[in-house]
All heavy atoms as a GROMACS GRO file, in nm:
protein
  614
    1MET      N    1  11.467   7.546  10.398
    1MET     CA    2  11.468   7.572  10.540
    1MET      C    3  11.572   7.483  10.609
    1MET      O    4  11.578   7.363  10.586
    1MET     CB    5  11.328   7.542  10.597
    1MET     CG    6  11.317   7.570  10.744
    1MET     SD    7  11.152   7.522  10.803
    1MET     CE    8  11.202   7.392  10.913
    2SER      N    9  11.656   7.541  10.690
    2SER     CA   10  11.757   7.461  10.759
    2SER      C   11  11.706   7.416  10.894
    2SER      O   12  11.618   7.478  10.953
    2SER     CB   13  11.886   7.541  10.778
    2SER     OG   14  11.862   7.651  10.862
    3ASP      N   15  11.759   7.304  10.940
    3ASP     CA   16  11.716   7.250  11.068
    3ASP      C   17  11.772   7.337  11.181
    3ASP      O   18  11.890   7.374  11.179
    3ASP     CB   19  11.767   7.106  11.083
    3ASP     CG   20  11.689   7.008  10.993
    3ASP    OD1   21  11.567   7.013  10.999
    3ASP    OD2   22  11.753   6.936  10.919
    4PRO      N   23  11.690   7.365  11.282
    4PRO     CA   24  11.735   7.447  11.394
    4PRO      C   25  11.828   7.372  11.489
    4PRO      O   26  11.894   7.433  11.571
    4PRO     CB   27  11.607   7.485  11.465
    4PRO     CG   28  11.512   7.375  11.430
    4PRO     CD   29  11.552   7.325  11.294
    5ILE      N   30  11.832   7.241  11.476
    5ILE     CA   31  11.909   7.158  11.568
    5ILE      C   32  12.022   7.089  11.493
    5ILE      O   33  11.997   7.026  11.390
    5ILE     CB   34  11.819   7.054  11.637
    5ILE    CG1   35  11.709   7.124  11.718
    5ILE    CG2   36  11.898   6.959  11.725
    5ILE    CD1   37  11.600   7.033  11.771
    6ALA      N   38  12.143   7.103  11.542
    6ALA     CA   39  12.257   7.033  11.480
    6ALA      C   40  12.244   6.884  11.510
    6ALA      O   41  12.208   6.845  11.621
    6ALA     CB   42  12.387   7.088  11.534
    7PHE      N   43  12.277   6.800  11.412
    7PHE     CA   44  12.270   6.656  11.434
    7PHE      C   45  12.391   6.587  11.373
    7PHE      O   46  12.457   6.642  11.284
    7PHE     CB   47  12.137   6.599  11.380
    7PHE     CG   48  12.116   6.622  11.234
    7PHE    CD1   49  12.154   6.527  11.138
    7PHE    CD2   50  12.058   6.740  11.189
    7PHE    CE1   51  12.133   6.550  11.004
    7PHE    CE2   52  12.037   6.763  11.053
    7PHE     CZ   53  12.075   6.666  10.959
    8ASP      N   54  12.420   6.468  11.422
    8ASP     CA   55  12.538   6.394  11.380
    8ASP      C   56  12.505   6.288  11.275
    8ASP      O   57  12.593   6.245  11.200
    8ASP     CB   58  12.602   6.327  11.502
    8ASP     CG   59  12.642   6.430  11.603
    8ASP    OD1   60  12.739   6.504  11.579
    8ASP    OD2   61  12.573   6.443  11.709
    9ARG      N   62  12.381   6.242  11.274
    9ARG     CA   63  12.343   6.136  11.180
    9ARG      C   64  12.194   6.147  11.152
    9ARG      O   65  12.118   6.194  11.235
    9ARG     CB   66  12.373   6.000  11.246
    9ARG     CG   67  12.345   5.884  11.154
    9ARG     CD   68  12.434   5.767  11.184
    9ARG     NE   69  12.398   5.658  11.097
    9ARG     CZ   70  12.424   5.533  11.124
    9ARG    NH1   71  12.486   5.501  11.236
    9ARG    NH2   72  12.391   5.437  11.041
   10GLU      N   73  12.154   6.105  11.032
   10GLU     CA   74  12.013   6.113  10.993
   10GLU      C   75  11.962   5.976  10.948
   10GLU      O   76  12.035   5.902  10.879
   10GLU     CB   77  11.996   6.213  10.879
   10GLU     CG   78  11.850   6.228  10.836
   10GLU     CD   79  11.830   6.342  10.737
   10GLU    OE1   80  11.925   6.416  10.709
   10GLU    OE2   81  11.719   6.354  10.687
   11VAL      N   82  11.841   5.942  10.990
   11VAL     CA   83  11.774   5.820  10.945
   11VAL      C   84  11.648   5.864  10.871
   11VAL      O   85  11.564   5.934  10.926
   11VAL     CB   86  11.735   5.729  11.063
   11VAL    CG1   87  11.641   5.619  11.019
   11VAL    CG2   88  11.860   5.667  11.127
   12ASP      N   89  11.637   5.822  10.745
   12ASP     CA   90  11.519   5.851  10.667
   12ASP      C   91  11.427   5.731  10.672
   12ASP      O   92  11.456   5.628  10.610
   12ASP     CB   93  11.559   5.883  10.522
   12ASP     CG   94  11.440   5.928  10.439
   12ASP    OD1   95  11.323   5.910  10.483
   12ASP    OD2   96  11.461   5.979  10.329
   13ALA      N   97  11.319   5.740  10.751
   13ALA     CA   98  11.225   5.629  10.766
   13ALA      C   99  11.094   5.656  10.696
   13ALA      O  100  10.992   5.595  10.727
   13ALA     CB  101  11.203   5.602  10.918
   14ARG      N  102  11.096   5.747  10.598
   14ARG     CA  103  10.973   5.776  10.523
   14ARG      C  104  10.925   5.652  10.450
   14ARG      O  105  11.006   5.579  10.393
   14ARG     CB  106  10.998   5.891  10.424
   14ARG     CG  107  11.004   6.026  10.492
   14ARG     CD  108  11.031   6.138  10.394
   14ARG     NE  109  11.175   6.140  10.367
   14ARG     CZ  110  11.243   6.250  10.342
   14ARG    NH1  111  11.183   6.366  10.340
   14ARG    NH2  112  11.373   6.244  10.319
   15GLY      N  113  10.795   5.629  10.456
   15GLY     CA  114  10.736   5.513  10.389
   15GLY      C  115  10.737   5.388  10.472
   15GLY      O  116  10.679   5.288  10.434
   16LEU      N  117  10.801   5.393  10.589
   16LEU     CA  118  10.806   5.277  10.678
   16LEU      C  119  10.703   5.290  10.789
   16LEU      O  120  10.679   5.400  10.837
   16LEU     CB  121  10.945   5.263  10.739
   16LEU     CG  122  11.062   5.246  10.643
   16LEU    CD1  123  11.193   5.241  10.718
   16LEU    CD2  124  11.045   5.120  10.560
   17ASN      N  125  10.644   5.180  10.827
   17ASN     CA  126  10.547   5.181  10.936
   17ASN      C  127  10.603   5.117  11.059
   17ASN      O  128  10.698   5.040  11.053
   17ASN     CB  129  10.418   5.109  10.892
   17ASN     CG  130  10.343   5.189  10.786
   17ASN    OD1  131  10.338   5.311  10.792
   17ASN    ND2  132  10.285   5.120  10.691
   18CYS      N  133  10.542   5.151  11.173
   18CYS     CA  134  10.581   5.097  11.302
   18CYS      C  135  10.595   4.944  11.293
   18CYS      O  136  10.510   4.881  11.230
   18CYS     CB  137  10.473   5.134  11.405
   18CYS     SG  138  10.507   5.073  11.569
   19PRO      N  139  10.696   4.884  11.347
   19PRO     CA  140  10.799   4.944  11.432
   19PRO      C  141  10.927   4.979  11.362
   19PRO      O  142  11.028   5.008  11.426
   19PRO     CB  143  10.824   4.832  11.535
   19PRO     CG  144  10.816   4.708  11.450
   19PRO     CD  145  10.705   4.736  11.350
   20LEU      N  146  10.927   4.978  11.229
   20LEU     CA  147  11.053   4.998  11.156
   20LEU      C  148  11.124   5.132  11.183
   20LEU      O  149  11.247   5.132  11.200
   20LEU     CB  150  11.031   4.978  11.005
   20LEU     CG  151  11.006   4.832  10.966
   20LEU    CD1  152  10.967   4.821  10.819
   20LEU    CD2  153  11.129   4.747  10.993
   21PRO      N  154  11.054   5.246  11.188
   21PRO     CA  155  11.127   5.371  11.222
   21PRO      C  156  11.200   5.363  11.356
   21PRO      O  157  11.313   5.408  11.367
   21PRO     CB  158  11.016   5.478  11.222
   21PRO     CG  159  10.911   5.422  11.128
   21PRO     CD  160  10.914   5.273  11.155
   22ILE      N  161  11.134   5.303  11.456
   22ILE     CA  162  11.198   5.288  11.588
   22ILE      C  163  11.317   5.195  11.579
   22ILE      O  164  11.423   5.224  11.636
   22ILE     CB  165  11.094   5.233  11.693
   22ILE    CG1  166  10.988   5.339  11.720
   22ILE    CG2  167  11.165   5.189  11.820
   22ILE    CD1  168  11.031   5.455  11.806
   23LEU      N  169  11.304   5.085  11.509
   23LEU     CA  170  11.413   4.989  11.498
   23LEU      C  171  11.534   5.052  11.427
   23LEU      O  172  11.649   5.032  11.469
   23LEU     CB  173  11.369   4.863  11.425
   23LEU     CG  174  11.263   4.778  11.497
   23LEU    CD1  175  11.215   4.662  11.412
   23LEU    CD2  176  11.317   4.727  11.630
   24LYS      N  177  11.507   5.127  11.320
   24LYS     CA  178  11.618   5.193  11.250
   24LYS      C  179  11.684   5.299  11.339
   24LYS      O  180  11.806   5.313  11.339
   24LYS     CB  181  11.568   5.257  11.120
   24LYS     CG  182  11.532   5.156  11.013
   24LYS     CD  183  11.476   5.221  10.888
   24LYS     CE  184  11.583   5.264  10.791
   24LYS     NZ  185  11.646   5.157  10.717
   25ALA      N  186  11.603   5.372  11.417
   25ALA     CA  187  11.656   5.473  11.507
   25ALA      C  188  11.740   5.407  11.617
   25ALA      O  189  11.846   5.456  11.654
   25ALA     CB  190  11.542   5.557  11.568
   26LYS      N  191  11.688   5.297  11.671
   26LYS     CA  192  11.760   5.227  11.778
   26LYS      C  193  11.898   5.180  11.731
   26LYS      O  194  11.996   5.197  11.801
   26LYS     CB  195  11.675   5.106  11.823
   26LYS     CG  196  11.723   5.039  11.947
   26LYS     CD  197  11.622   4.933  11.992
   26LYS     CE  198  11.665   4.870  12.120
   26LYS     NZ  199  11.571   4.766  12.164
   27LYS      N  200  11.902   5.126  11.610
   27LYS     CA  201  12.029   5.078  11.554
   27LYS      C  202  12.126   5.195  11.533
   27LYS      O  203  12.243   5.189  11.570
   27LYS     CB  204  12.005   5.007  11.421
   27LYS     CG  205  12.134   4.952  11.357
   27LYS     CD  206  12.104   4.882  11.228
   27LYS     CE  207  12.223   4.810  11.170
   27LYS     NZ  208  12.343   4.893  11.158
   28ALA      N  209  12.075   5.306  11.477
   28ALA     CA  210  12.161   5.423  11.452
   28ALA      C  211  12.211   5.483  11.582
   28ALA      O  212  12.328   5.521  11.593
   28ALA     CB  213  12.083   5.527  11.370
   29LEU      N  214  12.123   5.491  11.683
   29LEU     CA  215  12.163   5.547  11.812
   29LEU      C  216  12.274   5.462  11.875
   29LEU      O  217  12.365   5.516  11.938
   29LEU     CB  218  12.045   5.556  11.909
   29LEU     CG  219  11.957   5.680  11.896
   29LEU    CD1  220  11.826   5.659  11.975
   29LEU    CD2  221  12.028   5.804  11.941
   30SER      N  222  12.266   5.332  11.857
   30SER     CA  223  12.366   5.242  11.918
   30SER      C  224  12.505   5.266  11.857
   30SER      O  225  12.605   5.230  11.916
   30SER     CB  226  12.326   5.095  11.901
   30SER     OG  227  12.343   5.054  11.766
   31GLU      N  228  12.507   5.328  11.739
   31GLU     CA  229  12.636   5.355  11.672
   31GLU      C  230  12.688   5.495  11.699
   31GLU      O  231  12.794   5.531  11.653
   31GLU     CB  232  12.619   5.331  11.521
   31GLU     CG  233  12.584   5.186  11.488
   31GLU     CD  234  12.532   5.166  11.347
   31GLU    OE1  235  12.523   5.263  11.271
   31GLU    OE2  236  12.496   5.052  11.314
   32LEU      N  237  12.608   5.574  11.773
   32LEU     CA  238  12.650   5.710  11.808
   32LEU      C  239  12.714   5.714  11.946
   32LEU      O  240  12.686   5.625  12.029
   32LEU     CB  241  12.530   5.806  11.808
   32LEU     CG  242  12.466   5.839  11.674
   32LEU    CD1  243  12.345   5.929  11.695
   32LEU    CD2  244  12.564   5.904  11.580
   33GLY      N  245  12.795   5.814  11.972
   33GLY     CA  246  12.853   5.831  12.104
   33GLY      C  247  12.755   5.910  12.195
   33GLY      O  248  12.663   5.976  12.145
   34SER      N  249  12.780   5.903  12.323
   34SER     CA  250  12.697   5.975  12.419
   34SER      C  251  12.697   6.126  12.385
   34SER      O  252  12.800   6.184  12.359
   34SER     CB  253  12.753   5.954  12.559
   34SER     OG  254  12.673   6.020  12.653
   35GLY      N  255  12.574   6.184  12.386
   35GLY     CA  256  12.562   6.326  12.359
   35GLY      C  257  12.543   6.360  12.212
   35GLY      O  258  12.510   6.473  12.179
   36GLN      N  259  12.566   6.263  12.122
   36GLN     CA  260  12.543   6.289  11.981
   36GLN      C  261  12.395   6.288  11.951
   36GLN      O  262  12.315   6.226  12.022
   36GLN     CB  263  12.621   6.188  11.896
   36GLN     CG  264  12.770   6.210  11.894
   36GLN     CD  265  12.839   6.122  11.792
   36GLN    OE1  266  12.833   6.000  11.800
   36GLN    NE2  267  12.906   6.185  11.696
   37VAL      N  268  12.356   6.354  11.842
   37VAL     CA  269  12.216   6.371  11.809
   37VAL      C  270  12.180   6.300  11.679
   37VAL      O  271  12.252   6.311  11.578
   37VAL     CB  272  12.180   6.522  11.799
   37VAL    CG1  273  12.035   6.540  11.753
   37VAL    CG2  274  12.202   6.588  11.934
   38LEU      N  275  12.069   6.227  11.684
   38LEU     CA  276  12.017   6.155  11.568
   38LEU      C  277  11.891   6.227  11.518
   38LEU      O  278  11.804   6.259  11.599
   38LEU     CB  279  11.982   6.012  11.605
   38LEU     CG  280  11.915   5.929  11.496
   38LEU    CD1  281  12.013   5.899  11.383
   38LEU    CD2  282  11.860   5.798  11.555
   39LYS      N  283  11.884   6.250  11.389
   39LYS     CA  284  11.763   6.308  11.327
   39LYS      C  285  11.691   6.193  11.259
   39LYS      O  286  11.751   6.115  11.184
   39LYS     CB  287  11.802   6.414  11.224
   39LYS     CG  288  11.681   6.467  11.145
   39LYS     CD  289  11.727   6.565  11.039
   39LYS     CE  290  11.611   6.614  10.955
   39LYS     NZ  291  11.655   6.706  10.848
   40VAL      N  292  11.561   6.180  11.285
   40VAL     CA  293  11.478   6.077  11.222
   40VAL      C  294  11.363   6.146  11.149
   40VAL      O  295  11.294   6.229  11.208
   40VAL     CB  296  11.419   5.977  11.326
   40VAL    CG1  297  11.341   5.868  11.256
   40VAL    CG2  298  11.530   5.916  11.411
   41VAL      N  299  11.344   6.109  11.024
   41VAL     CA  300  11.232   6.161  10.943
   41VAL      C  301  11.137   6.044  10.915
   41VAL      O  302  11.180   5.940  10.867
   41VAL     CB  303  11.284   6.223  10.812
   41VAL    CG1  304  11.169   6.280  10.731
   41VAL    CG2  305  11.389   6.328  10.839
   42SER      N  306  11.008   6.063  10.945
   42SER     CA  307  10.911   5.956  10.932
   42SER      C  308  10.778   6.007  10.875
   42SER      O  309  10.741   6.122  10.899
   42SER     CB  310  10.886   5.893  11.070
   42SER     OG  311  10.784   5.797  11.064
   43THR      N  312  10.709   5.921  10.802
   43THR     CA  313  10.576   5.954  10.753
   43THR      C  314  10.468   5.875  10.826
   43THR      O  315  10.350   5.885  10.792
   43THR     CB  316  10.566   5.927  10.602
   43THR    OG1  317  10.610   5.793  10.576
   43THR    CG2  318  10.651   6.027  10.521
   44ASP      N  319  10.506   5.794  10.922
   44ASP     CA  320  10.410   5.713  10.998
   44ASP      C  321  10.343   5.801  11.103
   44ASP      O  322  10.409   5.852  11.192
   44ASP     CB  323  10.483   5.596  11.064
   44ASP     CG  324  10.391   5.509  11.150
   44ASP    OD1  325  10.269   5.533  11.150
   44ASP    OD2  326  10.443   5.418  11.217
   45PRO      N  327  10.208   5.821  11.093
   45PRO     CA  328  10.141   5.907  11.193
   45PRO      C  329  10.156   5.859  11.335
   45PRO      O  330  10.154   5.940  11.428
   45PRO     CB  331   9.993   5.898  11.150
   45PRO     CG  332   9.992   5.849  11.011
   45PRO     CD  333  10.116   5.767  10.993
   46GLY      N  334  10.177   5.732  11.356
   46GLY     CA  335  10.198   5.678  11.490
   46GLY      C  336  10.337   5.704  11.546
   46GLY      O  337  10.362   5.679  11.663
   47SER      N  338  10.425   5.755  11.463
   47SER     CA  339  10.564   5.772  11.507
   47SER      C  340  10.579   5.876  11.617
   47SER      O  341  10.667   5.866  11.699
   47SER     CB  342  10.654   5.806  11.389
   47SER     OG  343  10.621   5.928  11.329
   48LEU      N  344  10.489   5.976  11.622
   48LEU     CA  345  10.497   6.076  11.729
   48LEU      C  346  10.484   6.008  11.864
   48LEU      O  347  10.571   6.025  11.951
   48LEU     CB  348  10.388   6.182  11.710
   48LEU     CG  349  10.381   6.289  11.819
   48LEU    CD1  350  10.513   6.365  11.829
   48LEU    CD2  351  10.266   6.383  11.793
   49ARG      N  352  10.380   5.931  11.880
   49ARG     CA  353  10.359   5.858  12.004
   49ARG      C  354  10.472   5.757  12.029
   49ARG      O  355  10.524   5.744  12.140
   49ARG     CB  356  10.222   5.785  11.998
   49ARG     CG  357  10.185   5.714  12.126
   49ARG     CD  358  10.054   5.636  12.105
   49ARG     NE  359  10.071   5.529  12.006
   49ARG     CZ  360  10.010   5.525  11.889
   49ARG    NH1  361   9.923   5.618  11.856
   49ARG    NH2  362  10.032   5.428  11.804
   50ASP      N  363  10.510   5.685  11.922
   50ASP     CA  364  10.614   5.584  11.934
   50ASP      C  365  10.747   5.643  11.980
   50ASP      O  366  10.813   5.588  12.068
   50ASP     CB  367  10.636   5.513  11.801
   50ASP     CG  368  10.516   5.431  11.758
   50ASP    OD1  369  10.430   5.402  11.843
   50ASP    OD2  370  10.507   5.397  11.638
   51PHE      N  371  10.787   5.755  11.921
   51PHE     CA  372  10.917   5.813  11.958
   51PHE      C  373  10.915   5.877  12.096
   51PHE      O  374  11.016   5.877  12.166
   51PHE     CB  375  10.967   5.911  11.849
   51PHE     CG  376  11.039   5.841  11.738
   51PHE    CD1  377  10.976   5.812  11.621
   51PHE    CD2  378  11.170   5.802  11.755
   51PHE    CE1  379  11.041   5.744  11.518
   51PHE    CE2  380  11.238   5.734  11.655
   51PHE     CZ  381  11.173   5.706  11.537
   52GLN      N  382  10.800   5.931  12.136
   52GLN     CA  383  10.790   5.983  12.273
   52GLN      C  384  10.808   5.871  12.374
   52GLN      O  385  10.882   5.885  12.472
   52GLN     CB  386  10.655   6.056  12.293
   52GLN     CG  387  10.651   6.188  12.220
   52GLN     CD  388  10.513   6.252  12.219
   52GLN    OE1  389  10.412   6.184  12.234
   52GLN    NE2  390  10.510   6.382  12.202
   53ALA      N  391  10.742   5.757  12.348
   53ALA     CA  392  10.756   5.640  12.439
   53ALA      C  393  10.898   5.587  12.434
   53ALA      O  394  10.956   5.553  12.538
   53ALA     CB  395  10.653   5.533  12.399
   54PHE      N  396  10.955   5.578  12.315
   54PHE     CA  397  11.092   5.526  12.298
   54PHE      C  398  11.190   5.611  12.378
   54PHE      O  399  11.279   5.561  12.446
   54PHE     CB  400  11.127   5.525  12.151
   54PHE     CG  401  11.270   5.488  12.120
   54PHE    CD1  402  11.311   5.356  12.128
   54PHE    CD2  403  11.364   5.586  12.082
   54PHE    CE1  404  11.443   5.321  12.100
   54PHE    CE2  405  11.494   5.551  12.055
   54PHE     CZ  406  11.533   5.418  12.063
   55SER      N  407  11.174   5.742  12.369
   55SER     CA  408  11.259   5.836  12.443
   55SER      C  409  11.251   5.813  12.593
   55SER      O  410  11.353   5.804  12.662
   55SER     CB  411  11.221   5.980  12.406
   55SER     OG  412  11.295   6.072  12.484
   56ARG      N  413  11.128   5.801  12.644
   56ARG     CA  414  11.109   5.777  12.789
   56ARG      C  415  11.170   5.645  12.831
   56ARG      O  416  11.237   5.635  12.933
   56ARG     CB  417  10.960   5.778  12.822
   56ARG     CG  418  10.899   5.913  12.842
   56ARG     CD  419  10.763   5.904  12.909
   56ARG     NE  420  10.672   5.810  12.843
   56ARG     CZ  421  10.592   5.841  12.740
   56ARG    NH1  422  10.592   5.962  12.692
   56ARG    NH2  423  10.512   5.749  12.690
   57GLN      N  424  11.145   5.541  12.752
   57GLN     CA  425  11.188   5.405  12.789
   57GLN      C  426  11.337   5.387  12.782
   57GLN      O  427  11.397   5.308  12.858
   57GLN     CB  428  11.117   5.300  12.700
   57GLN     CG  429  10.970   5.290  12.731
   57GLN     CD  430  10.893   5.217  12.620
   57GLN    OE1  431  10.951   5.173  12.522
   57GLN    NE2  432  10.761   5.208  12.636
   58THR      N  433  11.404   5.454  12.689
   58THR     CA  434  11.548   5.432  12.668
   58THR      C  435  11.636   5.535  12.737
   58THR      O  436  11.755   5.516  12.750
   58THR     CB  437  11.584   5.433  12.518
   58THR    OG1  438  11.550   5.562  12.465
   58THR    CG2  439  11.508   5.323  12.442
   59GLY      N  440  11.576   5.648  12.776
   59GLY     CA  441  11.655   5.755  12.838
   59GLY      C  442  11.729   5.843  12.739
   59GLY      O  443  11.807   5.929  12.776
   60ASN      N  444  11.705   5.818  12.609
   60ASN     CA  445  11.763   5.906  12.506
   60ASN      C  446  11.670   6.027  12.494
   60ASN      O  447  11.551   6.012  12.465
   60ASN     CB  448  11.772   5.832  12.372
   60ASN     CG  449  11.871   5.719  12.377
   60ASN    OD1  450  11.989   5.737  12.404
   60ASN    ND2  451  11.823   5.598  12.353
   61GLU      N  452  11.722   6.146  12.517
   61GLU     CA  453  11.642   6.267  12.526
   61GLU      C  454  11.593   6.311  12.390
   61GLU      O  455  11.670   6.320  12.294
   61GLU     CB  456  11.724   6.379  12.589
   61GLU     CG  457  11.649   6.508  12.604
   61GLU     CD  458  11.738   6.622  12.652
   61GLU    OE1  459  11.859   6.602  12.675
   61GLU    OE2  460  11.684   6.736  12.666
   62MET      N  461  11.460   6.342  12.380
   62MET     CA  462  11.409   6.401  12.256
   62MET      C  463  11.430   6.552  12.268
   62MET      O  464  11.371   6.617  12.351
   62MET     CB  465  11.262   6.370  12.236
   62MET     CG  466  11.218   6.422  12.102
   62MET     SD  467  11.057   6.371  12.038
   62MET     CE  468  11.039   6.203  12.073
   63VAL      N  469  11.524   6.603  12.188
   63VAL     CA  470  11.559   6.744  12.197
   63VAL      C  471  11.483   6.830  12.097
   63VAL      O  472  11.494   6.951  12.099
   63VAL     CB  473  11.712   6.764  12.183
   63VAL    CG1  474  11.784   6.706  12.300
   63VAL    CG2  475  11.764   6.706  12.052
   64GLY      N  476  11.404   6.765  12.012
   64GLY     CA  477  11.322   6.842  11.917
   64GLY      C  478  11.233   6.752  11.837
   64GLY      O  479  11.265   6.634  11.817
   65GLN      N  480  11.120   6.808  11.796
   65GLN     CA  481  11.028   6.735  11.707
   65GLN      C  482  10.946   6.839  11.631
   65GLN      O  483  10.919   6.945  11.680
   65GLN     CB  484  10.940   6.638  11.784
   65GLN     CG  485  10.838   6.707  11.876
   65GLN     CD  486  10.762   6.607  11.959
   65GLN    OE1  487  10.819   6.517  12.018
   65GLN    NE2  488  10.632   6.624  11.965
   66SER      N  489  10.909   6.801  11.509
   66SER     CA  490  10.825   6.890  11.427
   66SER      C  491  10.746   6.806  11.329
   66SER      O  492  10.777   6.691  11.304
   66SER     CB  493  10.912   6.992  11.355
   66SER     OG  494  11.000   6.928  11.263
   67GLU      N  495  10.642   6.871  11.273
   67GLU     CA  496  10.561   6.806  11.172
   67GLU      C  497  10.530   6.907  11.063
   67GLU      O  498  10.497   7.022  11.094
   67GLU     CB  499  10.431   6.753  11.235
   67GLU     CG  500  10.346   6.669  11.138
   67GLU     CD  501  10.237   6.752  11.067
   67GLU    OE1  502  10.190   6.851  11.123
   67GLU    OE2  503  10.201   6.714  10.956
   68ALA      N  504  10.544   6.868  10.939
   68ALA     CA  505  10.509   6.952  10.825
   68ALA      C  506  10.460   6.863  10.713
   68ALA      O  507  10.533   6.771  10.670
   68ALA     CB  508  10.629   7.036  10.782
   69ASP      N  509  10.340   6.888  10.666
   69ASP     CA  510  10.284   6.811  10.555
   69ASP      C  511  10.292   6.660  10.577
   69ASP      O  512  10.335   6.584  10.493
   69ASP     CB  513  10.355   6.847  10.422
   69ASP     CG  514  10.340   6.993  10.389
   69ASP    OD1  515  10.230   7.049  10.413
   69ASP    OD2  516  10.436   7.054  10.340
   70ARG      N  517  10.251   6.619  10.698
   70ARG     CA  518  10.247   6.477  10.736
   70ARG      C  519  10.383   6.407  10.732
   70ARG      O  520  10.394   6.286  10.709
   70ARG     CB  521  10.144   6.403  10.651
   70ARG     CG  522  10.002   6.459  10.671
   70ARG     CD  523   9.892   6.376  10.614
   70ARG     NE  524   9.883   6.239  10.665
   70ARG     CZ  525   9.835   6.206  10.783
   70ARG    NH1  526   9.791   6.296  10.867
   70ARG    NH2  527   9.830   6.079  10.820
   71VAL      N  528  10.488   6.486  10.751
   71VAL     CA  529  10.622   6.432  10.769
   71VAL      C  530  10.669   6.476  10.906
   71VAL      O  531  10.673   6.594  10.937
   71VAL     CB  532  10.719   6.481  10.659
   71VAL    CG1  533  10.861   6.430  10.685
   71VAL    CG2  534  10.672   6.438  10.521
   72TRP      N  535  10.702   6.377  10.991
   72TRP     CA  536  10.746   6.406  11.126
   72TRP      C  537  10.897   6.395  11.135
   72TRP      O  538  10.957   6.306  11.079
   72TRP     CB  539  10.681   6.307  11.222
   72TRP     CG  540  10.535   6.335  11.244
   72TRP    CD1  541  10.479   6.407  11.345
   72TRP    CD2  542  10.426   6.289  11.162
   72TRP    NE1  543  10.342   6.411  11.329
   72TRP    CE2  544  10.307   6.341  11.217
   72TRP    CE3  545  10.419   6.215  11.046
   72TRP    CZ2  546  10.182   6.316  11.162
   72TRP    CZ3  547  10.293   6.190  10.991
   72TRP    CH2  548  10.177   6.242  11.049
   73THR      N  549  10.956   6.491  11.206
   73THR     CA  550  11.100   6.492  11.227
   73THR      C  551  11.130   6.493  11.376
   73THR      O  552  11.070   6.569  11.450
   73THR     CB  553  11.163   6.617  11.161
   73THR    OG1  554  11.125   6.621  11.023
   73THR    CG2  555  11.314   6.615  11.171
   74PHE      N  556  11.218   6.404  11.417
   74PHE     CA  557  11.255   6.391  11.558
   74PHE      C  558  11.404   6.404  11.572
   74PHE      O  559  11.482   6.356  11.487
   74PHE     CB  560  11.215   6.253  11.611
   74PHE     CG  561  11.069   6.223  11.589
   74PHE    CD1  562  11.025   6.148  11.481
   74PHE    CD2  563  10.971   6.273  11.675
   74PHE    CE1  564  10.892   6.122  11.459
   74PHE    CE2  565  10.837   6.249  11.654
   74PHE     CZ  566  10.797   6.172  11.545
   75PHE      N  567  11.447   6.465  11.682
   75PHE     CA  568  11.588   6.476  11.716
   75PHE      C  569  11.608   6.409  11.852
   75PHE      O  570  11.548   6.451  11.950
   75PHE     CB  571  11.631   6.622  11.721
   75PHE     CG  572  11.629   6.690  11.589
   75PHE    CD1  573  11.514   6.756  11.547
   75PHE    CD2  574  11.737   6.687  11.502
   75PHE    CE1  575  11.507   6.819  11.424
   75PHE    CE2  576  11.732   6.748  11.378
   75PHE     CZ  577  11.618   6.815  11.338
   76LEU      N  578  11.687   6.304  11.854
   76LEU     CA  579  11.713   6.230  11.976
   76LEU      C  580  11.860   6.242  12.014
   76LEU      O  581  11.947   6.217  11.931
   76LEU     CB  582  11.676   6.080  11.958
   76LEU     CG  583  11.528   6.051  11.932
   76LEU    CD1  584  11.512   5.916  11.868
   76LEU    CD2  585  11.451   6.058  12.063
   77LYS      N  586  11.882   6.277  12.140
   77LYS     CA  587  12.020   6.286  12.189
   77LYS      C  588  12.055   6.157  12.264
   77LYS      O  589  11.985   6.116  12.356
   77LYS     CB  590  12.037   6.406  12.283
   77LYS     CG  591  12.180   6.422  12.330
   77LYS     CD  592  12.195   6.532  12.434
   77LYS     CE  593  12.203   6.665  12.370
   77LYS     NZ  594  12.236   6.773  12.467
   78ARG      N  595  12.162   6.095  12.222
   78ARG     CA  596  12.206   5.969  12.285
   78ARG      C  597  12.247   5.994  12.429
   78ARG      O  598  12.318   6.088  12.458
   78ARG     CB  599  12.325   5.911  12.206
   78ARG     CG  600  12.386   5.787  12.267
   78ARG     CD  601  12.365   5.669  12.176
   78ARG     NE  602  12.468   5.570  12.192
   78ARG     CZ  603  12.465   5.473  12.283
   78ARG    NH1  604  12.371   5.466  12.370
   78ARG    NH2  605  12.561   5.381  12.285
   79LYS      N  606  12.197   5.907  12.516
   79LYS     CA  607  12.226   5.924  12.659
   79LYS      C  608  12.370   5.892  12.691
   79LYS      O  609  12.439   5.824  12.616
   79LYS     CB  610  12.132   5.839  12.744
   79LYS     CG  611  12.149   5.690  12.724
   79LYS     CD  612  12.056   5.613  12.815
   79LYS     CE  613  12.077   5.464  12.787
   79LYS     NZ  614  11.980   5.379  12.848
   0.00000   0.00000   0.00000
């Protein structure tokens, strides 16, 4: 299955627990240009809540999210 959203960079945070997925995403976003999209893959059940809060707090838009077999995927657009 292909991703419905085009992205510029991917962070695989599977197996990592809060706050590591957020920290890895924050670092990767800082290296992207405005408007570029970061894909984050996480197995931490708390990451859904964490990434929603992170998006609100940082102003980086969450342009997509999905869950399949306890793997969460987030797409964040750099502000």
